[in-house]
C-alpha positions as CSV (number, residue, x, y, z in Angstrom):
1,X,27.2,-16.8,51.1
2,X,29.3,-14.4,49.1
3,X,30.2,-17.1,46.6
4,X,26.5,-18.0,46.2
5,X,25.7,-14.3,45.5
6,X,28.5,-14.1,42.9
7,X,27.4,-17.3,41.3
8,X,23.8,-16.1,41.1
9,X,24.9,-12.8,39.6
10,X,27.0,-14.6,37.0
11,X,24.1,-16.8,36.1
12,X,21.7,-13.8,35.9
13,X,24.1,-11.9,33.6
14,X,24.7,-14.9,31.5
15,X,21.0,-15.6,31.0
16,X,20.4,-12.0,30.1
17,X,23.0,-12.2,27.4
18,X,21.6,-15.5,26.2
19,X,18.1,-14.0,26.1
20,X,19.4,-11.0,24.2
21,X,21.4,-13.2,21.9
22,X,18.5,-15.5,21.1
23,X,16.2,-12.5,20.7
24,X,18.6,-11.0,18.2
25,X,18.8,-14.3,16.4
26,X,15.1,-14.6,16.4
27,X,14.7,-11.1,15.0
28,X,17.2,-11.9,12.3
29,X,15.3,-15.1,11.5
30,X,12.0,-13.1,11.4
31,X,13.6,-10.5,9.1
32,X,15.0,-13.2,6.9
33,X,11.6,-14.9,6.5
34,X,10.0,-11.5,5.8
35,X,12.6,-10.8,3.2
36,X,12.0,-14.2,1.6
37,X,8.3,-13.5,1.5
38,X,8.9,-10.0,0.1
39,X,10.8,-11.3,-2.9
40,X,7.4,-11.9,-4.5
41,X,5.4,-9.4,-2.5
42,X,5.9,-5.8,-1.5
43,X,5.0,-5.0,2.1
44,X,4.7,-1.5,3.5
45,X,5.3,1.8,1.9
46,X,6.6,1.6,-1.7
47,X,7.0,3.7,-4.9
48,X,6.0,3.4,-8.5
49,X,9.7,2.5,-9.3
50,X,9.3,-0.6,-7.1
51,X,6.5,-1.9,-9.4
52,X,8.8,-1.4,-12.4
53,X,11.3,-4.0,-11.0
54,X,11.1,-7.8,-11.3
55,X,9.0,-9.7,-10.4
56,X,6.3,-6.9,-10.4
57,X,7.3,-5.4,-13.8
58,X,6.0,-8.6,-15.5
59,X,2.4,-7.5,-14.9
60,X,2.8,-3.8,-14.1
61,X,4.5,-2.6,-17.3
62,X,2.2,-4.4,-19.7
63,X,-1.0,-3.3,-17.9
64,X,0.3,0.3,-17.6
65,X,1.2,0.5,-21.4
66,X,-2.0,-1.2,-22.6
67,X,-4.3,1.2,-20.7
68,X,-5.6,4.3,-22.5
69,X,-7.9,6.3,-20.2
70,X,-11.1,7.9,-21.5
71,X,-10.4,11.5,-22.7
72,X,-13.5,13.1,-21.2
73,X,-12.8,11.5,-17.7
74,X,-9.2,12.5,-18.0
75,X,-10.2,16.2,-18.6
76,X,-12.2,16.2,-15.4
77,X,-9.4,14.4,-13.5
78,X,-6.7,16.7,-14.8
79,X,-8.7,19.8,-13.7
80,X,-9.3,18.6,-10.2
81,X,-6.8,15.9,-9.0
82,X,-4.2,18.4,-7.9
83,X,-6.4,19.4,-5.0
84,X,-6.3,15.9,-3.5
85,X,-3.9,13.9,-1.4
86,X,-4.2,10.1,-2.1
87,X,-3.4,7.0,-0.1
88,X,-3.4,3.8,-2.1
89,X,-3.3,0.4,-0.5
90,X,-2.8,-2.7,-2.6
91,X,-1.5,-6.2,-2.7
92,X,1.1,-7.1,-5.3
93,X,-0.4,-10.7,-5.1
94,X,-4.0,-9.4,-5.7
95,X,-5.6,-9.7,-9.1
96,X,-7.8,-6.6,-8.6
97,X,-4.7,-4.6,-7.5
98,X,-2.8,-5.8,-10.5
99,X,-5.6,-4.7,-12.8
100,X,-6.4,-1.3,-11.2
101,X,-3.1,0.1,-9.8
102,X,-1.3,0.3,-13.2
103,X,-4.3,2.2,-14.5
104,X,-4.4,4.5,-11.5
105,X,-0.8,5.4,-11.9
106,X,-1.2,6.0,-15.6
107,X,-4.1,8.3,-14.8
108,X,-2.0,10.2,-12.3
109,X,0.9,10.5,-14.8
110,X,-1.3,11.7,-17.6
111,X,-2.9,14.3,-15.2
112,X,0.5,15.6,-14.2
113,X,-0.2,14.6,-10.5
114,X,2.5,15.5,-7.9
115,X,3.6,12.1,-6.5
116,X,4.6,13.9,-3.3
117,X,0.9,13.8,-2.5
118,X,0.6,10.1,-3.0
119,X,1.3,7.5,-0.4
120,X,1.3,3.9,-1.5
121,X,1.3,0.9,0.9
122,X,1.4,-2.8,0.1
123,X,-0.4,-5.3,2.3
124,X,0.3,-9.0,2.8
125,X,-2.1,-11.8,2.2
126,X,-4.0,-11.0,5.3
127,X,-4.3,-7.4,4.2
128,X,-2.1,-6.2,7.0
129,X,1.0,-4.0,7.2
130,X,3.8,-3.6,9.8
131,X,2.5,-0.1,10.5
132,X,-1.1,-1.3,10.9
133,X,-2.2,1.6,8.6
134,X,-5.0,-0.7,7.2
135,X,-6.6,-0.7,10.7
136,X,-6.4,3.1,11.0
137,X,-7.9,3.5,7.5
138,X,-10.5,0.7,7.8
139,X,-9.2,-1.1,4.8
140,X,-10.7,-4.6,4.1
141,X,-10.4,-4.9,0.3
142,X,-7.6,-4.0,-2.1
143,X,-7.0,-2.0,-3.9
144,X,-8.3,0.9,-1.8
145,X,-7.6,4.4,-3.1
146,X,-8.5,7.1,-0.6
147,X,-8.9,10.7,-1.7
148,X,-8.3,13.5,0.9
149,X,-8.9,17.2,0.6
150,X,-7.6,19.6,3.2
151,X,-6.7,16.5,5.4
152,X,-10.2,15.0,5.4
153,X,-11.3,11.9,3.5
154,X,-13.6,12.8,0.6
155,X,-14.3,9.4,-0.8
156,X,-12.6,6.1,-1.8
157,X,-12.3,3.7,-4.7
158,X,-12.4,0.1,-3.5
159,X,-11.5,-3.0,-5.5
160,X,-13.3,-2.4,-8.8
161,X,-15.1,0.3,-10.8
162,X,-18.7,1.1,-10.2
163,X,-19.0,2.9,-13.5
164,X,-17.6,1.7,-16.8
165,X,-14.0,2.3,-15.7
166,X,-11.7,3.4,-12.9
167,X,-11.2,6.8,-14.6
168,X,-14.9,7.4,-14.6
169,X,-15.1,6.6,-10.9
170,X,-12.1,8.9,-10.1
171,X,-13.6,11.7,-12.2
172,X,-16.8,11.5,-10.2
173,X,-14.9,11.5,-6.9
174,X,-12.6,14.5,-7.7
175,X,-15.4,16.5,-9.3
176,X,-17.5,16.0,-6.1
177,X,-20.3,14.0,-7.9
178,X,-22.2,11.4,-5.9
179,X,-20.2,8.2,-5.8
180,X,-20.4,5.1,-3.7
181,X,-17.7,2.4,-3.7
182,X,-18.5,-1.3,-3.8
183,X,-18.7,-1.6,0.0
184,X,-20.2,1.7,1.0
185,X,-23.3,1.6,3.2
Protein backbone atom coordinates (compact mmCIF):
# COMPACT_ATOMS: atom_id res chain seq x y z
CA UNK A 1 0.00 0.00 0.00
CA UNK A 2 2.85 2.39 0.92
CA UNK A 3 4.60 1.60 -2.36
CA UNK A 4 1.40 2.46 -4.24
CA UNK A 5 1.10 5.82 -2.45
CA UNK A 6 4.76 6.62 -3.15
CA UNK A 7 4.35 5.68 -6.81
CA UNK A 8 1.20 7.82 -7.05
CA UNK A 9 3.01 10.76 -5.43
CA UNK A 10 5.94 10.43 -7.87
CA UNK A 11 3.57 10.35 -10.86
CA UNK A 12 1.64 13.38 -9.59
CA UNK A 13 4.80 15.39 -9.01
CA UNK A 14 6.19 14.36 -12.38
CA UNK A 15 2.96 15.34 -14.19
CA UNK A 16 3.03 18.68 -12.42
CA UNK A 17 6.54 19.35 -13.69
CA UNK A 18 5.59 18.16 -17.14
CA UNK A 19 2.57 20.45 -17.16
CA UNK A 20 4.65 23.37 -15.94
CA UNK A 21 7.37 22.60 -18.45
CA UNK A 22 4.96 22.38 -21.37
CA UNK A 23 3.18 25.53 -20.18
CA UNK A 24 6.52 27.35 -20.13
CA UNK A 25 7.35 25.99 -23.56
CA UNK A 26 3.90 26.97 -24.80
CA UNK A 27 4.29 30.49 -23.38
CA UNK A 28 7.71 30.75 -25.01
CA UNK A 29 6.20 29.66 -28.33
CA UNK A 30 3.39 32.21 -27.91
CA UNK A 31 5.93 34.94 -27.16
CA UNK A 32 8.03 33.91 -30.15
CA UNK A 33 5.05 34.03 -32.51
CA UNK A 34 3.98 37.41 -31.06
CA UNK A 35 7.53 38.68 -31.57
CA UNK A 36 7.49 37.45 -35.18
CA UNK A 37 4.20 39.25 -35.79
CA UNK A 38 5.51 42.40 -34.14
CA UNK A 39 8.46 42.66 -36.49
CA UNK A 40 6.07 44.33 -38.92
CA UNK A 41 3.47 45.54 -36.43
CA UNK A 42 3.65 47.34 -33.10
CA UNK A 43 1.35 45.98 -30.40
CA UNK A 44 0.57 47.69 -27.10
CA UNK A 45 2.00 50.91 -25.71
CA UNK A 46 4.65 52.57 -27.85
CA UNK A 47 6.44 55.89 -28.34
CA UNK A 48 7.13 58.22 -31.26
CA UNK A 49 10.69 56.90 -31.38
CA UNK A 50 9.33 53.43 -32.20
CA UNK A 51 7.74 54.82 -35.37
CA UNK A 52 11.09 56.29 -36.36
CA UNK A 53 12.66 52.80 -36.57
CA UNK A 54 12.40 50.31 -39.42
CA UNK A 55 10.08 49.09 -40.78
CA UNK A 56 7.76 51.92 -39.63
CA UNK A 57 10.16 54.73 -40.51
CA UNK A 58 9.64 53.97 -44.21
CA UNK A 59 6.15 55.49 -44.07
CA UNK A 60 6.28 57.56 -40.86
CA UNK A 61 9.21 59.86 -41.62
CA UNK A 62 8.11 60.80 -45.15
CA UNK A 63 4.52 61.53 -44.09
CA UNK A 64 5.73 63.51 -41.05
CA UNK A 65 8.13 65.62 -43.13
CA UNK A 66 5.66 66.22 -46.01
CA UNK A 67 2.94 67.55 -43.72
CA UNK A 68 2.59 71.28 -43.10
CA UNK A 69 -0.36 72.06 -40.82
CA UNK A 70 -2.60 75.02 -41.50
CA UNK A 71 -1.32 78.08 -39.60
CA UNK A 72 -4.74 79.28 -38.37
CA UNK A 73 -5.64 75.85 -37.00
CA UNK A 74 -2.21 75.55 -35.41
CA UNK A 75 -2.68 78.86 -33.60
CA UNK A 76 -5.89 77.54 -32.02
CA UNK A 77 -4.32 74.19 -31.22
CA UNK A 78 -1.19 75.76 -29.69
CA UNK A 79 -3.31 77.96 -27.43
CA UNK A 80 -5.44 75.10 -26.12
CA UNK A 81 -3.80 71.67 -26.52
CA UNK A 82 -1.79 71.91 -23.29
CA UNK A 83 -5.02 71.56 -21.28
CA UNK A 84 -5.65 68.07 -22.67
CA UNK A 85 -4.44 64.54 -22.06
CA UNK A 86 -4.58 62.38 -25.18
CA UNK A 87 -4.91 58.66 -25.86
CA UNK A 88 -4.09 57.61 -29.40
CA UNK A 89 -4.87 54.12 -30.68
CA UNK A 90 -3.59 53.08 -34.08
CA UNK A 91 -2.57 50.15 -36.23
CA UNK A 92 0.87 50.25 -37.85
CA UNK A 93 -0.70 48.09 -40.59
CA UNK A 94 -3.63 50.52 -41.16
CA UNK A 95 -3.63 52.99 -44.06
CA UNK A 96 -5.73 55.55 -42.15
CA UNK A 97 -3.33 55.38 -39.19
CA UNK A 98 -0.31 55.73 -41.49
CA UNK A 99 -1.92 58.83 -43.00
CA UNK A 100 -3.14 60.56 -39.82
CA UNK A 101 -0.73 59.64 -37.00
CA UNK A 102 2.38 61.28 -38.53
CA UNK A 103 0.27 64.43 -39.01
CA UNK A 104 -1.00 64.27 -35.42
CA UNK A 105 2.50 63.94 -34.01
CA UNK A 106 3.76 66.82 -36.14
CA UNK A 107 0.85 68.95 -34.87
CA UNK A 108 1.77 68.07 -31.28
CA UNK A 109 5.44 68.84 -31.93
CA UNK A 110 4.67 72.21 -33.52
CA UNK A 111 2.34 73.05 -30.60
CA UNK A 112 5.05 72.19 -28.06
CA UNK A 113 2.82 69.52 -26.51
CA UNK A 114 4.14 67.68 -23.46
CA UNK A 115 4.38 64.02 -24.55
CA UNK A 116 4.02 62.94 -20.91
CA UNK A 117 0.30 63.65 -21.44
CA UNK A 118 0.12 61.38 -24.51
CA UNK A 119 -0.47 57.64 -24.37
CA UNK A 120 -0.09 55.77 -27.66
CA UNK A 121 -1.26 52.20 -28.10
CA UNK A 122 -0.95 50.00 -31.18
CA UNK A 123 -3.63 47.43 -31.99
CA UNK A 124 -3.39 44.22 -33.99
CA UNK A 125 -5.37 43.35 -37.12
CA UNK A 126 -8.44 42.58 -34.99
CA UNK A 127 -8.05 45.99 -33.31
CA UNK A 128 -7.23 44.37 -29.98
CA UNK A 129 -4.40 44.79 -27.48
CA UNK A 130 -2.98 42.60 -24.71
CA UNK A 131 -4.31 45.08 -22.11
CA UNK A 132 -7.81 45.19 -23.70
CA UNK A 133 -7.75 49.01 -23.52
CA UNK A 134 -9.70 49.11 -26.80
CA UNK A 135 -12.69 47.55 -24.98
CA UNK A 136 -12.47 50.00 -22.09
CA UNK A 137 -12.32 52.93 -24.52
CA UNK A 138 -14.90 51.53 -26.99
CA UNK A 139 -12.52 51.72 -29.96
CA UNK A 140 -13.72 50.10 -33.19
CA UNK A 141 -11.83 52.09 -35.85
CA UNK A 142 -8.26 53.34 -36.01
CA UNK A 143 -6.80 55.75 -35.63
CA UNK A 144 -8.84 56.91 -32.65
CA UNK A 145 -7.49 59.94 -30.83
CA UNK A 146 -9.29 60.67 -27.55
CA UNK A 147 -9.03 64.06 -25.86
CA UNK A 148 -9.45 64.29 -22.07
CA UNK A 149 -9.72 67.33 -19.87
CA UNK A 150 -9.60 66.95 -16.09
CA UNK A 151 -9.83 63.18 -16.52
CA UNK A 152 -13.04 63.23 -18.59
CA UNK A 153 -13.37 62.51 -22.28
CA UNK A 154 -14.18 65.68 -24.21
CA UNK A 155 -14.25 64.32 -27.76
CA UNK A 156 -12.45 62.02 -30.19
CA UNK A 157 -11.08 62.04 -33.70
CA UNK A 158 -11.84 58.74 -35.44
CA UNK A 159 -10.29 57.43 -38.64
CA UNK A 160 -10.50 60.49 -40.93
CA UNK A 161 -11.12 64.24 -40.84
CA UNK A 162 -14.63 65.67 -40.91
CA UNK A 163 -13.41 69.10 -41.94
CA UNK A 164 -10.77 69.80 -44.56
CA UNK A 165 -7.95 68.37 -42.44
CA UNK A 166 -7.01 66.69 -39.17
CA UNK A 167 -5.68 69.96 -37.77
CA UNK A 168 -9.04 71.68 -38.38
CA UNK A 169 -10.83 68.85 -36.57
CA UNK A 170 -8.40 69.02 -33.64
CA UNK A 171 -8.70 72.81 -33.48
CA UNK A 172 -12.48 72.40 -33.15
CA UNK A 173 -12.12 69.79 -30.42
CA UNK A 174 -9.60 71.69 -28.27
CA UNK A 175 -11.42 75.02 -28.65
CA UNK A 176 -14.68 73.37 -27.55
CA UNK A 177 -16.52 73.96 -30.82
CA UNK A 178 -19.20 71.55 -31.91
CA UNK A 179 -17.60 68.49 -33.45
CA UNK A 180 -18.76 64.99 -34.31
CA UNK A 181 -16.43 62.26 -35.50
CA UNK A 182 -17.26 59.89 -38.35
CA UNK A 183 -19.02 57.39 -36.10
CA UNK A 184 -20.69 59.63 -33.50
CA UNK A 185 -24.44 59.21 -33.09
